[in-house]
C-alpha positions, 0 to 999 in steps of 0.5 A: 082465153086460158082455162075452160070457162064454165067447167069445174076445174077438177073435172076428170074424164075417163078415156072414151075407148076404155069406157066403151069397152067396159060398157060393152061388157055390161050390155053383153052381161044383160045386167045394168044394175043390182050389184053386178060385176062392175060394182063388185069389182069397184067395191073391191078396188076401193077397199084395197086402195083406201085400206079399209075392210067394209065398203058399200057403194051408193047412188050419191054421197048424200045417200051414203051419209044417210045410210051411214047414220041408219046403219049405225042406228043414230038418233037424237043430236049430232055435233057437226061443222057449220062450214061444209056443203049443205048435204052434210046437214040436210042428210041428218035433218032428212032422217030426223037427226038434230044437228048442233054446231061447233065452230071451225078452226080459222087456219085449217077450216075444220071443226074445232075440237075444243068447240066440239067438247063445249057443245056436248049435251046429254042428248048428243050421240055422235060427232060428224066431222068434215075433212074440209077441201080434203084437209084432214081434220084433227082426228086424234082429238075428235076420237079422244073426245068421242071416247070420253063421252061414248059418242060415235064418230062419222067423217064426211070425207067427200073431198078426201080420196087419197088423203092420209092422216098419221100415215094412215088412210083417213078412211080407216078412222071412226065408226064410219066415213063417207066418200062422194063420187060426184063428177066434180071429185078427182075420182068419181063415177059421175054420180055416186058415193061410198060408205066405209064402215069399221064394223061387219054388222053395220056393213051388213045393215048398210048393204041391206038398206041400199037394196030396199031392205031386201036380203040376197034371198029376196026377202024384205028384212028391214026398212031400206031404199033404192041406193044402188050404184048402176053398172055403167056408173061403176064402169066410169070409176074403174076407168079412172082408177088406173090413172088417178095416181098420176093425176094426184101427183100432178095436182100436188106439184101444181098446188105447191107452185101456186102456193109459193106464188100466192105466199107473196100476196099478203092480203090473202090467206091460204088453208093451213095443212093439218099437222100429220095430214097429207092432202090430195089438192082437190081444191085450192081455197083462198080467203080474201080480206072482204066479200067485195075483194073476193067477188072482184077476184072471181070476176077477174078470173072469169074474164080470163076464162078461169072458173073459180067457185065459191065454197061454201056461200052459206054457213050451215047454221043459217040454213032455212030448215035449221032451227036458229042457233048461236052464231058461228063467227069464224065459219060465217066470216069465212063463207063471205070471203073464200074462193076456190081457185081453178086447179086443173091437172092439165095446167102448165106453168104459165096457167098457174102463174097467170092465176096467181097474177090475177089474184094478186092484182085483185087484192089490196096491198095491206096486212092479212086480216083476222078471221073474226074481223067484220067483213 
């Protein structure tokens, strides 16, 4: 049996001894949460590593999105992608924002800037774009559109730790970016999130929001929520920091190898890297010619112990709590046929070759399909 059945393939665990030492420091301090030493140190290291000025830790990536929207004072309508995890949109609906969808680019899987501009109305206040699977979206075009229409830009960068665009951190763009620190991410705190803001005043509002609206003097100054990250969660992140760069380098080599092997399988399509972008290879999505072939490949991988996963199996414009809108043909087609292959940093050449062989064997030998073809 190869791989780790039932376990997310990208799970990155901190060294037990290192975490125990930090946990002992936390217990000795008597401060388990509420912006303690570990949280402050993690915020400082993240700001330095991501090359950004203002960082706020939160207890989840979902909450980080909500805090970003609140800190920027968003109301009304927001244009976003139909191809993402549900929280991209549920976080909007939860605080009363109205999502409006623009379909995606069939090659990069990111929101299509031309579709974004076509969806702008007088009620539109912001664009929320996703760096899908860690592949940066067309930031330059999105920023240009936002500037013309005086819109805010927020990037759901949940997958994008270590990702760059135009030789800059993707987190240095837009009015805000949000990073997930969930355990399935390459860099994580088990549960957690990060809000990255460009404006100091927005950053101050975000810090107030995550602390129940209470300022450092203990006075309630605004509507807030308990969104703080605990000291033990922050300690996990600090443990992983020293080892994250070797993990990213290893995944880059393995992804390049898998990409070369799958290039010979004509009936699957791989995500096209965005021009001028550098990805982190947190995910390895493959698009099959039909749902049936996709499911067959998933079962074949599972039989050999490889835990592949469907992302995202429902387009966000079809969520039950979203008002019925126009179809998003590219995103809807993609959700039926995409599978993220397991890619462990600890994998060896044999494991990568085995995965590629299983995928190739599961696929019919015919020409690659168009995304708009019914599937």
